[in-house]
Structure formats: C-alpha cells, structure tokens
N, CA, C and O atoms as a DFTB+ gen file, in Angstrom:
672 C
 N C O
     1  1     263.413     -19.702     113.323
     2  2     264.089     -18.772     112.525
     3  2     262.678     -18.456     111.396
     4  3     262.517     -17.508     110.628
     5  1     261.954     -19.426     111.612
     6  2     260.457     -19.439     110.850
     7  2     259.769     -18.444     111.171
     8  3     259.180     -17.615     110.477
     9  1     259.944     -18.650     113.055
    10  2     258.693     -18.248     113.458
    11  2     258.498     -16.124     113.254
    12  3     257.508     -15.434     113.010
    13  1     260.127     -15.719     113.536
    14  2     260.948     -14.380     113.362
    15  2     260.538     -13.923     111.578
    16  3     260.080     -12.818     111.285
    17  1     260.791     -14.907     110.666
    18  2     260.434     -14.160     109.635
    19  2     259.176     -14.186     109.466
    20  3     258.743     -13.034     109.495
    21  1     258.212     -15.099     109.271
    22  2     256.766     -14.877     109.658
    23  2     255.853     -13.446     110.473
    24  3     254.870     -12.735     110.269
    25  1     257.073     -13.661     111.596
    26  2     255.974     -12.669     112.351
    27  2     256.742     -11.313     112.295
    28  3     256.619     -10.475     113.188
    29  1     257.597     -11.122     111.130
    30  2     258.074      -9.619     110.521
    31  2     257.409      -9.165     109.556
    32  3     257.182      -7.972     109.352
    33  1     256.897     -10.484     108.606
    34  2     255.903     -10.153     107.588
    35  2     254.740      -9.534     107.534
    36  3     254.178      -8.811     106.711
    37  1     254.444     -10.042     108.772
    38  2     252.679     -10.215     110.104
    39  2     253.095      -8.237     110.480
    40  3     252.520      -7.298     109.929
    41  1     253.920      -8.152     111.260
    42  2     254.310      -6.635     112.065
    43  2     254.109      -6.029     110.795
    44  3     253.074      -5.370     110.891
    45  1     254.616      -5.919     109.580
    46  2     255.221      -4.958     108.104
    47  2     253.615      -4.423     108.047
    48  3     253.095      -3.309     108.083
    49  1     253.047      -5.971     107.925
    50  2     251.959      -5.441     106.848
    51  2     250.251      -4.976     107.970
    52  3     249.227      -4.456     107.528
    53  1     250.568      -5.461     109.608
    54  2     250.058      -4.983     109.978
    55  2     250.388      -3.557     110.854
    56  3     249.532      -2.872     111.415
    57  1     251.451      -3.363     110.832
    58  2     251.242      -2.078     111.443
    59  2     251.547      -0.956     109.946
    60  3     251.771       0.247     110.078
    61  1     251.496      -1.595     108.732
    62  2     251.173      -0.405     107.435
    63  2     249.406      -0.407     107.649
    64  3     248.739       0.615     107.491
    65  1     248.874      -1.607     107.994
    66  2     247.342      -1.368     107.794
    67  2     246.892      -0.371     108.967
    68  3     246.022       0.488     108.825
    69  1     247.584      -0.602     110.102
    70  2     246.965       0.151     111.417
    71  2     247.186       1.448     111.418
    72  3     246.404       2.314     111.810
    73  1     248.576       1.641     110.849
    74  2     248.754       2.944     110.336
    75  2     248.007       3.867     109.605
    76  3     247.644       4.998     109.928
    77  1     247.747       2.971     108.140
    78  2     246.666       4.191     107.663
    79  2     244.877       3.867     108.400
    80  3     244.194       4.854     108.677
    81  1     244.535       3.007     108.545
    82  2     243.588       3.193     109.351
    83  2     243.589       4.363     110.424
    84  3     242.688       5.198     110.505
    85  1     244.526       4.328     111.104
    86  2     244.732       5.617     111.825
    87  2     244.791       7.238     111.343
    88  3     244.391       8.308     111.804
    89  1     245.585       6.750     110.044
    90  2     245.222       8.342     109.193
    91  2     243.940       8.365     108.730
    92  3     243.295       9.410     108.821
    93  1     243.500       7.457     108.285
    94  2     241.746       7.860     107.626
    95  2     241.470       8.279     109.472
    96  3     241.094       9.451     109.483
    97  1     241.496       8.057     110.065
    98  2     241.064       8.544     111.240
    99  2     241.086       9.825     111.459
   100  3     240.034      10.455     111.569
   101  1     242.351      10.434     111.562
   102  2     243.007      11.770     111.801
   103  2     242.362      12.589     110.985
   104  3     241.778      13.577     111.430
   105  1     242.381      12.293     109.701
   106  2     242.402      12.842     108.444
   107  2     240.576      13.245     108.161
   108  3     240.068      14.060     107.391
   109  1     240.015      12.387     109.038
   110  2     238.371      12.325     108.842
   111  2     237.850      13.714     110.177
   112  3     236.976      14.570     110.041
   113  1     238.803      13.463     111.427
   114  2     238.501      14.242     112.424
   115  2     238.902      15.808     111.997
   116  3     238.123      16.752     112.126
   117  1     240.211      15.909     111.484
   118  2     240.565      17.268     110.879
   119  2     239.546      18.009     109.236
   120  3     239.649      19.153     108.795
   121  1     238.624      16.835     108.669
   122  2     238.460      17.229     107.855
   123  2     238.744      17.683     107.066
   124  3     238.349      18.777     106.662
   125  1     239.688      16.835     106.496
   126  2     240.736      16.809     105.570
   127  2     240.056      16.034     104.102
   128  3     239.932      14.829     103.881
   129  1     239.657      17.297     103.162
   130  2     239.133      16.580     101.899
   131  2     240.217      15.314     101.189
   132  3     241.414      15.145     100.956
   133  1     238.930      14.611     101.043
   134  2     239.756      13.213     100.926
   135  2     239.799      12.774      99.416
   136  3     240.631      11.960      99.016
   137  1     238.708      13.449      98.468
   138  2     238.333      13.178      97.226
   139  2     239.568      13.165      96.255
   140  3     240.575      13.763      96.636
   141  1     239.581      12.549      95.058
   142  2     239.980      12.485      94.094
   143  2     240.272      14.383      93.483
   144  3     241.227      15.096      93.173
   145  1     238.879      14.479      93.586
   146  2     239.011      15.979      92.911
   147  2     238.910      16.760      93.600
   148  3     238.384      17.751      93.092
   149  1     239.190      16.871      94.721
   150  2     240.416      17.649      96.010
   151  2     241.559      17.931      95.657
   152  3     242.068      19.047      95.760
   153  1     242.189      16.734      95.107
   154  2     243.657      17.253      94.869
   155  2     244.677      16.178      96.007
   156  3     245.854      16.051      96.342
   157  1     243.390      15.594      96.276
   158  2     244.613      14.491      97.351
   159  2     244.707      13.316      97.216
   160  3     243.977      12.407      97.613
   161  1     245.528      13.310      96.703
   162  2     245.706      11.661      96.167
   163  2     245.999      10.676      97.375
   164  3     246.222       9.518      97.023
   165  1     246.039      10.941      98.783
   166  2     245.638      10.042      99.582
   167  2     244.432       9.171     100.217
   168  3     244.411       8.215     100.992
   169  1     243.359       9.979      99.495
   170  2     242.466       9.860      99.840
   171  2     242.113       8.662      99.091
   172  3     241.920       7.723      99.862
   173  1     241.928       8.298      97.624
   174  2     241.423       7.395      96.802
   175  2     242.762       6.466      97.415
   176  3     242.658       5.524      96.629
   177  1     243.506       6.237      97.964
   178  2     244.088       5.399      97.787
   179  2     244.280       4.481      99.573
   180  3     244.836       3.485     100.036
   181  1     243.136       5.983     100.177
   182  2     243.641       5.111     102.127
   183  2     242.003       4.510     101.649
   184  3     241.824       3.398     102.143
   185  1     241.011       4.909     100.961
   186  2     239.814       3.991     100.482
   187  2     239.951       2.927     100.064
   188  3     239.541       1.963     100.709
   189  1     240.537       2.789      98.924
   190  2     240.932       0.917      98.709
   191  2     241.348       0.491      99.180
   192  3     241.284      -0.727      99.011
   193  1     242.570       1.242     100.712
   194  2     243.444      -0.160     101.092
   195  2     242.257      -0.714     102.726
   196  3     242.222      -1.784     103.333
   197  1     241.219       0.985     102.997
   198  2     240.857       0.361     104.368
   199  2     238.763       0.360     103.812
   200  3     237.995       0.075     104.732
   201  1     238.439       0.519     103.104
   202  2     237.461       0.626     102.809
   203  2     236.756      -0.948     103.102
   204  3     235.527      -0.993     103.050
   205  1     237.269      -1.823     103.309
   206  2     236.987      -3.346     103.158
   207  2     236.760      -4.296     104.614
   208  3     236.533      -5.473     104.893
   209  1     236.997      -2.846     105.417
   210  2     237.099      -2.893     106.692
   211  2     236.040      -2.471     107.468
   212  3     235.267      -3.095     108.195
   213  1     236.174      -0.885     107.087
   214  2     235.609       0.747     107.994
   215  2     234.328       0.154     107.271
   216  3     233.549       0.070     108.220
   217  1     233.705      -0.266     106.253
   218  2     232.742      -0.040     105.531
   219  2     231.531      -0.729     106.122
   220  3     230.420      -0.230     106.301
   221  1     232.011      -2.195     106.448
   222  2     231.063      -2.873     107.451
   223  2     231.155      -2.881     108.753
   224  3     230.317      -3.534     109.375
   225  1     232.345      -2.053     109.576
   226  2     232.238      -1.557     110.439
   227  2     231.458       0.057     110.740
   228  3     231.463       0.865     111.669
   229  1     231.297       0.035     110.396
   230  2     230.778       1.832     109.938
   231  2     228.955       1.217     109.938
   232  3     228.087       1.922     110.453
   233  1     228.749       0.398     109.551
   234  2     227.145       0.207     109.720
   235  2     226.620      -0.269     110.736
   236  3     225.391      -0.314     110.790
   237  1     227.415      -0.752     111.815
   238  2     227.331      -1.199     113.494
   239  2     227.957      -0.428     114.201
   240  3     227.603      -0.581     115.369
   241  1     229.132       0.749     114.032
   242  2     229.232       1.649     115.016
   243  2     229.040       2.930     114.380
   244  3     229.385       3.218     113.234
   245  1     228.389       3.764     115.318
   246  2     228.088       5.003     114.167
   247  2     229.368       6.225     115.043
   248  3     229.648       6.061     116.231
   249  1     229.709       6.851     114.584
   250  2     230.614       8.166     114.638
   251  2     230.451       8.945     116.095
   252  3     229.290       9.196     116.420
   253  1     230.972       9.145     116.543
   254  2     230.924       9.703     118.087
   255  2     231.218      11.116     117.348
   256  3     232.336      11.025     116.839
   257  1     230.668      12.340     117.102
   258  2     231.125      13.420     117.383
   259  2     232.296      13.372     115.971
   260  3     232.169      12.448     115.167
   261  1     233.119      14.151     115.816
   262  2     234.005      13.660     114.890
   263  2     234.958      12.665     114.584
   264  3     235.697      12.493     113.615
   265  1     234.775      12.076     115.592
   266  2     235.488      10.702     115.743
   267  2     234.939       9.711     115.103
   268  3     233.808       9.404     115.482
   269  1     235.577       8.884     113.909
   270  2     235.576       8.048     113.301
   271  2     235.448       6.494     113.996
   272  3     236.055       5.629     113.363
   273  1     234.944       6.172     114.858
   274  2     235.002       5.081     115.606
   275  2     234.901       3.338     114.762
   276  3     234.938       2.286     115.401
   277  1     234.801       3.411     113.585
   278  2     234.958       2.156     112.764
   279  2     236.538       2.320     112.324
   280  3     237.262       1.325     112.300
   281  1     236.999       3.529     112.003
   282  2     238.394       3.367     111.485
   283  2     239.294       2.847     112.734
   284  3     240.190       2.003     112.742
   285  1     238.714       3.695     113.869
   286  2     239.495       3.231     115.441
   287  2     239.562       1.648     115.947
   288  3     240.339       0.938     116.585
   289  1     238.151       1.512     115.211
   290  2     238.204      -0.069     115.848
   291  2     239.218      -1.262     114.752
   292  3     239.742      -2.305     115.144
   293  1     239.257      -0.629     113.175
   294  2     239.312      -1.559     112.544
   295  2     241.040      -1.240     112.797
   296  3     241.467      -2.390     112.901
   297  1     242.004      -0.498     112.920
   298  2     243.284      -0.537     113.599
   299  2     243.719      -1.577     114.945
   300  3     244.632      -2.394     115.054
   301  1     242.643      -1.154     115.891
   302  2     242.235      -2.834     116.818
   303  2     242.203      -3.593     116.123
   304  3     243.248      -4.212     115.922
   305  1     241.010      -3.950     115.395
   306  2     241.244      -5.613     115.177
   307  2     242.659      -6.165     114.368
   308  3     243.048      -7.330     114.440
   309  1     243.372      -5.045     113.555
   310  2     244.327      -5.335     112.701
   311  2     245.254      -5.958     113.876
   312  3     245.690      -7.109     113.873
   313  1     245.467      -5.017     114.847
   314  2     246.506      -5.419     115.937
   315  2     246.431      -7.170     116.747
   316  3     247.175      -8.039     117.203
   317  1     244.630      -6.793     116.449
   318  2     244.326      -7.905     117.457
   319  2     244.878      -8.872     117.035
   320  3     245.549      -9.708     117.640
   321  1     244.426      -8.741     115.208
   322  2     244.702     -10.122     114.263
   323  2     246.156     -10.393     114.134
   324  3     246.557     -11.466     113.685
   325  1     247.041      -9.342     114.559
   326  2     248.178      -9.685     114.297
   327  2     248.652     -10.518     115.926
   328  3     248.656     -11.749     115.971
   329  1     248.835     -10.106     116.539
   330  2     249.271     -10.506     118.024
   331  2     248.071     -12.124     118.369
   332  3     248.348     -12.852     119.322
   333  1     247.378     -12.303     117.859
   334  2     246.387     -13.473     118.120
   335  2     247.153     -14.345     117.324
   336  3     247.460     -15.437     117.802
   337  1     247.703     -13.878     115.573
   338  2     248.558     -14.891     115.065
   339  2     249.800     -15.549     115.697
   340  3     250.237     -16.691     115.842
   341  1     250.268     -13.916     116.094
   342  2     251.409     -14.173     116.774
   343  2     251.314     -15.584     118.349
   344  3     252.025     -16.432     118.887
   345  1     250.373     -15.183     118.415
   346  2     250.086     -16.123     120.037
   347  2     249.868     -17.767     119.514
   348  3     250.330     -18.802     119.996
   349  1     248.930     -17.541     118.275
   350  2     248.995     -19.504     117.919
   351  2     249.916     -19.422     117.403
   352  3     249.607     -20.141     116.453
   353  1     251.067     -19.072     117.160
   354  2     252.496     -19.864     116.002
   355  2     253.327     -20.091     117.281
   356  3     254.269     -20.884     117.281
   357  1     252.984     -19.420     118.318
   358  2     253.715     -19.695     119.392
   359  2     253.037     -20.767     120.494
   360  3     253.349     -20.709     121.683
   361  1     252.100     -21.727     119.990
   362  2     251.761     -22.245     120.449
   363  2     250.120     -22.386     121.246
   364  3     249.538     -23.470     121.294
   365  1     249.677     -21.416     121.690
   366  2     248.530     -20.880     121.688
   367  2     248.648     -20.943     123.483
   368  3     249.412     -20.275     124.180
   369  1     247.628     -21.972     123.942
   370  2     247.576     -22.274     125.305
   371  2     247.170     -21.215     126.267
   372  3     246.360     -20.347     125.941
   373  1     247.612     -21.257     127.223
   374  2     247.184     -20.336     128.653
   375  2     248.056     -18.745     128.017
   376  3     249.078     -18.524     127.368
   377  1     247.015     -17.939     128.620
   378  2     247.491     -16.450     128.346
   379  2     246.922     -15.754     127.230
   380  3     247.456     -14.692     126.911
   381  1     245.645     -16.284     126.391
   382  2     245.187     -15.851     125.408
   383  2     244.288     -14.107     126.173
   384  3     243.875     -13.257     125.384
   385  1     244.233     -14.025     126.821
   386  2     243.639     -12.674     127.551
   387  2     244.628     -11.391     127.447
   388  3     244.307     -10.203     127.437
   389  1     245.993     -12.000     127.369
   390  2     246.522     -10.733     126.969
   391  2     246.847     -10.220     126.078
   392  3     247.509      -9.183     126.014
   393  1     246.113     -11.363     124.571
   394  2     246.163     -11.098     123.007
   395  2     245.110      -9.801     122.926
   396  3     245.385      -9.032     122.005
   397  1     244.012      -9.448     123.691
   398  2     243.485      -8.208     123.172
   399  2     244.270      -7.178     123.772
   400  3     244.681      -6.255     123.069
   401  1     244.604      -7.249     125.385
   402  2     245.241      -5.989     125.763
   403  2     247.137      -5.860     124.510
   404  3     247.576      -4.968     123.783
   405  1     247.415      -6.608     124.714
   406  2     248.712      -6.075     123.405
   407  2     248.099      -5.490     122.324
   408  3     248.792      -4.592     121.845
   409  1     247.112      -5.660     121.798
   410  2     246.547      -5.414     120.505
   411  2     246.461      -3.752     120.902
   412  3     247.008      -2.834     120.290
   413  1     245.582      -3.654     122.148
   414  2     245.036      -2.361     122.537
   415  2     246.497      -1.413     123.087
   416  3     246.235      -0.218     123.217
   417  1     247.797      -1.756     123.378
   418  2     248.693      -1.111     123.342
   419  2     249.358      -1.115     122.290
   420  3     250.326      -0.359     122.377
   421  1     249.271      -1.636     121.321
   422  2     249.793      -2.383     119.869
   423  2     249.263      -0.898     119.183
   424  3     250.172      -0.179     118.767
   425  1     247.973      -0.429     119.047
   426  2     247.462       0.788     118.465
   427  2     248.068       2.334     119.283
   428  3     248.584       3.311     118.739
   429  1     247.771       2.095     120.786
   430  2     248.732       3.007     121.293
   431  2     249.954       3.325     121.061
   432  3     250.217       4.527     121.030
   433  1     251.135       2.245     120.813
   434  2     252.302       2.676     120.385
   435  2     252.282       3.060     118.784
   436  3     253.078       3.843     118.265
   437  1     251.349       2.445     118.177
   438  2     251.310       3.502     116.643
   439  2     250.724       4.507     116.718
   440  3     251.144       5.226     115.811
   441  1     249.832       5.102     117.387
   442  2     249.509       6.519     117.985
   443  2     250.529       7.538     118.470
   444  3     250.776       8.664     118.039
   445  1     251.005       6.920     119.379
   446  2     252.342       7.602     120.001
   447  2     253.308       7.847     118.950
   448  3     253.632       9.020     118.766
   449  1     253.777       7.027     118.294
   450  2     254.844       7.176     116.897
   451  2     254.468       8.125     116.194
   452  3     255.202       9.098     116.021
   453  1     253.364       8.043     115.701
   454  2     252.867       8.836     114.779
   455  2     252.972      10.395     115.412
   456  3     253.646      11.229     114.807
   457  1     252.386      10.690     116.455
   458  2     252.255      11.928     117.104
   459  2     253.638      12.583     116.944
   460  3     253.887      13.728     116.569
   461  1     254.549      11.524     117.342
   462  2     255.923      12.188     118.023
   463  2     256.712      12.260     116.539
   464  3     257.715      12.936     116.311
   465  1     256.133      11.547     115.760
   466  2     257.255      11.476     114.476
   467  2     258.362      10.482     114.465
   468  3     259.347      10.734     113.769
   469  1     258.305       9.168     115.291
   470  2     259.182       8.591     115.368
   471  2     258.525       7.399     115.585
   472  3     257.442       7.145     116.112
   473  1     259.882       6.309     114.783
   474  2     259.583       4.736     114.619
   475  2     259.245       4.362     116.381
   476  3     259.758       4.709     117.445
   477  1     257.976       3.377     115.933
   478  2     257.701       2.364     117.276
   479  2     259.067       2.205     118.125
   480  3     259.275       2.678     119.242
   481  1     259.737       1.618     117.530
   482  2     260.906       0.870     117.774
   483  2     262.334       2.476     117.936
   484  3     263.439       2.351     118.464
   485  1     261.998       3.263     117.556
   486  2     262.716       4.025     118.748
   487  2     262.224       4.613     119.727
   488  3     262.986       4.963     120.628
   489  1     260.714       4.905     119.828
   490  2     260.538       4.681     121.182
   491  2     260.888       3.395     122.376
   492  3     261.052       3.713     123.554
   493  1     260.947       2.456     122.090
   494  2     261.563       1.404     123.049
   495  2     262.543       1.711     123.159
   496  3     262.833       1.930     124.335
   497  1     263.732       1.949     122.093
   498  2     265.007       2.025     122.131
   499  2     265.256       3.579     122.865
   500  3     266.281       3.764     123.520
   501  1     264.473       4.413     122.736
   502  2     264.887       5.700     123.400
   503  2     264.442       6.291     124.881
   504  3     265.098       7.070     125.573
   505  1     263.239       5.751     125.159
   506  2     262.311       6.537     126.206
   507  2     262.654       5.426     127.055
   508  3     263.187       5.754     128.115
   509  1     262.419       3.720     126.783
   510  2     262.498       3.081     127.577
   511  2     263.936       3.362     128.867
   512  3     263.756       3.770     130.014
   513  1     265.386       2.980     128.199
   514  2     266.366       3.481     129.076
   515  2     266.294       4.879     129.920
   516  3     266.952       5.096     130.938
   517  1     265.581       5.581     129.449
   518  2     264.971       7.215     130.324
   519  2     264.092       6.739     131.379
   520  3     264.449       6.811     132.555
   521  1     263.296       6.399     131.139
   522  2     262.079       5.985     132.328
   523  2     262.804       4.854     133.112
   524  3     262.587       4.839     134.323
   525  1     263.473       4.088     132.701
   526  2     264.708       3.205     134.029
   527  2     265.319       4.023     134.437
   528  3     265.244       4.190     135.654
   529  1     266.122       4.835     133.724
   530  2     267.211       5.369     134.376
   531  2     266.424       6.639     135.787
   532  3     266.810       6.895     136.928
   533  1     265.258       7.139     134.993
   534  2     264.436       8.414     136.067
   535  2     263.857       7.001     137.128
   536  3     262.766       7.309     137.608
   537  1     264.161       6.056     137.433
   538  2     263.277       4.944     138.502
   539  2     261.563       4.813     137.650
   540  3     261.023       3.754     137.967
   541  1     260.884       5.498     136.888
   542  2     259.492       4.895     136.573
   543  2     259.591       3.595     136.008
   544  3     258.573       3.017     136.386
   545  1     260.328       2.749     135.242
   546  2     259.902       1.945     135.451
   547  2     261.153       0.620     135.145
   548  3     261.975       0.573     134.230
   549  1     260.895      -0.477     136.392
   550  2     262.224      -1.550     136.502
   551  2     262.393      -2.845     135.551
   552  3     261.399      -3.299     134.984
   553  1     263.467      -3.341     135.410
   554  2     263.190      -4.764     135.021
   555  2     263.365      -5.694     136.087
   556  3     264.250      -5.675     136.943
   557  1     261.914      -6.966     135.875
   558  2     262.037      -7.765     136.745
   559  2     262.464      -8.528     135.751
   560  3     262.887      -8.021     134.712
   561  1     262.382     -10.436     136.027
   562  2     262.466     -11.584     135.210
   563  2     261.167     -11.304     134.443
   564  3     261.339     -11.151     133.234
   565  1     260.057     -11.217     134.831
   566  2     258.729     -11.043     134.350
   567  2     258.561     -10.058     132.952
   568  3     257.897     -10.286     131.940
   569  1     259.425      -8.869     133.291
   570  2     259.332      -8.102     132.272
   571  2     259.392      -6.826     132.863
   572  3     260.018      -6.742     133.920
   573  1     258.764      -5.612     132.304
   574  2     258.874      -4.516     133.091
   575  2     257.844      -4.402     133.544
   576  3     256.838      -4.937     133.079
   577  1     257.887      -3.394     134.950
   578  2     257.062      -3.020     135.861
   579  2     257.141      -1.666     135.996
   580  3     258.273      -1.208     135.842
   581  1     255.975      -0.635     136.319
   582  2     255.963       0.450     136.768
   583  2     256.054       0.539     138.216
   584  3     255.439      -0.163     139.019
   585  1     257.057       1.669     138.529
   586  2     257.748       1.685     140.204
   587  2     256.648       2.311     140.711
   588  3     255.784       2.691     139.921
   589  1     256.506       2.502     141.981
   590  2     255.715       3.659     142.923
   591  2     255.864       5.225     142.505
   592  3     255.125       6.184     142.728
   593  1     257.239       5.105     141.739
   594  2     257.393       6.682     142.141
   595  2     256.756       7.236     140.738
   596  3     256.109       8.259     140.517
   597  1     257.180       6.177     139.874
   598  2     255.815       6.614     138.635
   599  2     254.351       6.696     138.999
   600  3     253.644       7.471     138.355
   601  1     253.896       6.061     139.847
   602  2     252.641       6.019     139.967
   603  2     251.960       7.777     140.920
   604  3     250.908       8.416     140.962
   605  1     253.327       7.868     141.501
   606  2     253.222       8.879     142.175
   607  2     253.377      10.525     141.220
   608  3     252.687      11.541     141.298
   609  1     254.097      10.333     140.705
   610  2     254.261      11.187     139.398
   611  2     253.333      11.974     138.413
   612  3     253.345      13.065     137.844
   613  1     252.536      10.893     138.495
   614  2     251.137      10.835     137.674
   615  2     250.037      11.035     138.728
   616  3     248.921      10.635     138.398
   617  1     250.182      11.631     140.034
   618  2     249.038      11.295     141.093
   619  2     247.779      10.313     141.341
   620  3     246.602      10.599     141.559
   621  1     248.458       8.987     141.230
   622  2     247.668       7.745     141.442
   623  2     248.325       6.922     142.319
   624  3     249.529       6.662     142.318
   625  1     247.020       6.309     143.474
   626  2     248.218       5.647     144.564
   627  2     248.450       4.286     143.594
   628  3     247.838       3.892     142.602
   629  1     249.625       3.741     144.337
   630  2     250.135       2.740     143.767
   631  2     249.810       1.682     144.628
   632  3     250.151       1.820     145.803
   633  1     249.096       0.426     144.227
   634  2     248.599      -0.965     145.066
   635  2     249.909      -1.764     144.598
   636  3     250.445      -1.779     143.490
   637  1     250.205      -2.326     145.609
   638  2     251.400      -4.065     145.309
   639  2     250.271      -4.743     144.549
   640  3     250.677      -5.343     143.554
   641  1     249.165      -4.794     144.726
   642  2     248.737      -6.215     143.886
   643  2     247.833      -5.324     142.460
   644  3     246.603      -5.285     142.440
   645  1     248.709      -4.664     141.347
   646  2     247.750      -4.153     140.840
   647  2     247.615      -5.082     139.603
   648  3     248.580      -5.807     139.361
   649  1     246.530      -5.143     138.792
   650  2     246.516      -5.440     137.715
   651  2     247.335      -5.561     136.611
   652  3     247.189      -6.372     135.697
   653  1     248.095      -4.832     136.709
   654  2     249.327      -4.356     135.347
   655  2     250.938      -5.860     135.941
   656  3     251.778      -6.472     135.281
   657  1     250.612      -5.824     137.329
   658  2     251.933      -6.902     138.117
   659  2     251.382      -8.091     137.646
   660  3     252.026      -9.059     137.242
   661  1     250.105      -7.983     137.714
   662  2     249.479      -9.422     137.149
   663  2     249.473     -10.106     136.044
   664  3     249.158     -11.283     135.873
   665  1     249.989      -8.988     134.979
   666  2     249.957      -9.409     133.546
   667  2     251.400      -9.559     133.120
   668  3     251.744     -10.489     132.390
   669  1     252.512      -8.362     133.712
   670  2     253.965      -8.507     133.448
   671  2     254.408      -9.915     133.734
   672  3     255.585     -10.236     133.574
C-alpha cells in the first residue's frame, strides 16, 4: 500500500515536470513568445519550473536547429528518475537495463498523449484493446508482445528472437 501511494505521488510529480519540459520544447520549436512582456503568462511559470535543469543541460547540449535538445533530455531524465525510483522501491536487483527503456517509453507516452489530447491512461485503456482486437499485440504471461501481423503492417520483417521479446 505504501509503495502504491509513493508511486502515485512520484508519477504525478514526474508527469507534471515531463509535460512542462515537453511544452517548453514545443513552444520554443514553434517560436511562441514566452516573455512576460509578450503577454504570455505561461512563459515565466514554465521558466521558473524548468530552468533549474534545462539551463545546465543547455551548456552541454546545443540546440539542433529549432529543436531544444536540453528540454527533451530533461524530460527523459525526469522519467528516468521516476522509473529508477520505482525500480529501487521494488528492491532493485536484475533488470536495471529496462529502466532507461521504460523512461524512453514514458517520454513517448507523454508526447503521444499531448498530441492526441488524451490522458496517458486513456491511451492504455482505449488503444490497447483495439490493438488486441485487430491482432497487432497479444497478451503473454510475460506482458504484451507485438505480433507478426503488426510487423507486416508497418513494413518491417518479423524476427522470432527480437530484442523486444527479450525485454517483455
């Protein structure tokens, strides 16, 4: 019970921070004015919440075109801290390599939920049953697995011993 409470609090905090880092990335990519003089109240709020991590990262990671890599890496590091803390609360041990992979999927999940306008849980509750129904994923005792039909749909060759099946 205590793990679930702490995990929920960590997920809410990490989700908020990740969302703000991704919003900063998007607003800078679209060149939306973020100063208080421009009348945008989100700019100073966003800077106050994210400068502590983005500014040190920006010294090391230059922008690539209009893409603010420091904000993207900050979103990843936030998810990495979340999954790392959850992994440690569960006792650590083997499987530490899955923590960065889960962090990457956490950023992707937040990005998809922002692009579709749905909450992350809606994506899991709504799209997963559809993907199961059409046969693109299947449930196994070890988790979800992408089917050969899904690989064929996206034009990829299905290999029976993929890295994804090792991780799941």
